[in-house]
N, C-alpha and C positions, 0 to 999 in steps of 0.2 A: 256897838262893835261893827266894823265893816264886814260885808258878806264874805270877802276873801279871807279875812282873819278867822271868821267862824268856820269856814270850810277847812282851813289849815288846822285849826284846833280839833275839828271833828276827824280829820285824817289821822292826826296823831293819836287821838283817842281810839279810833278803829284799829290802828296798828297795835296799841297797847292791849286791846281786847284780843286781837289775833294771837299775840305772844302769850297772853294768859291762858288762852284755850290750848295752845301747843304745849304749854307747861303743865296743863291739867290742874290749874289753880282755880277751882270753882268759886271760892270766896272772892277773889279778885275779879273774876269774870262778872259775877253778880254786881259788885260795886261799880265797875266800869260801865256795865250796861245801864245801871240806874243813872249814872252821870250822863250817858249818851241820851237816855230818854228825857232827862231834864232839859237838855240842850235842844232837843227836837220837839217841835210843836205839832199838834194835830193839823194846824193850818198849812203845814208845809210837808205833806206826805211824799211829794215828788223828790224833795231834797233827801229825805230819809231813804227812799228807794235807790236813788242814785248813789248815796254814800255806801249803802250795803252792797250794791252791785259792784262798785269799784273795789271793795274790800275783798271780794271773792275772785281769785284767779279763774279765768275761763278753763273749764274742763277739770277743775279740782275734784268735783264729785260726779263727773260724768254727765252733768246737765248744764244747760246754758242756752 
């Protein structure tokens, strides 16, 4: 799969995780996090960091 396609898929997955968190659906959050973990390898920790950073709006929790 092309890197851009993977990033788009991860972005959609992160959006789904965000929505499940907002809805308070713990079962779905766990399932989606497991899927995200499967897609992310330990050899690419920077991609994981970047994906998580872009998923969190600046100032959402008072940190950044």
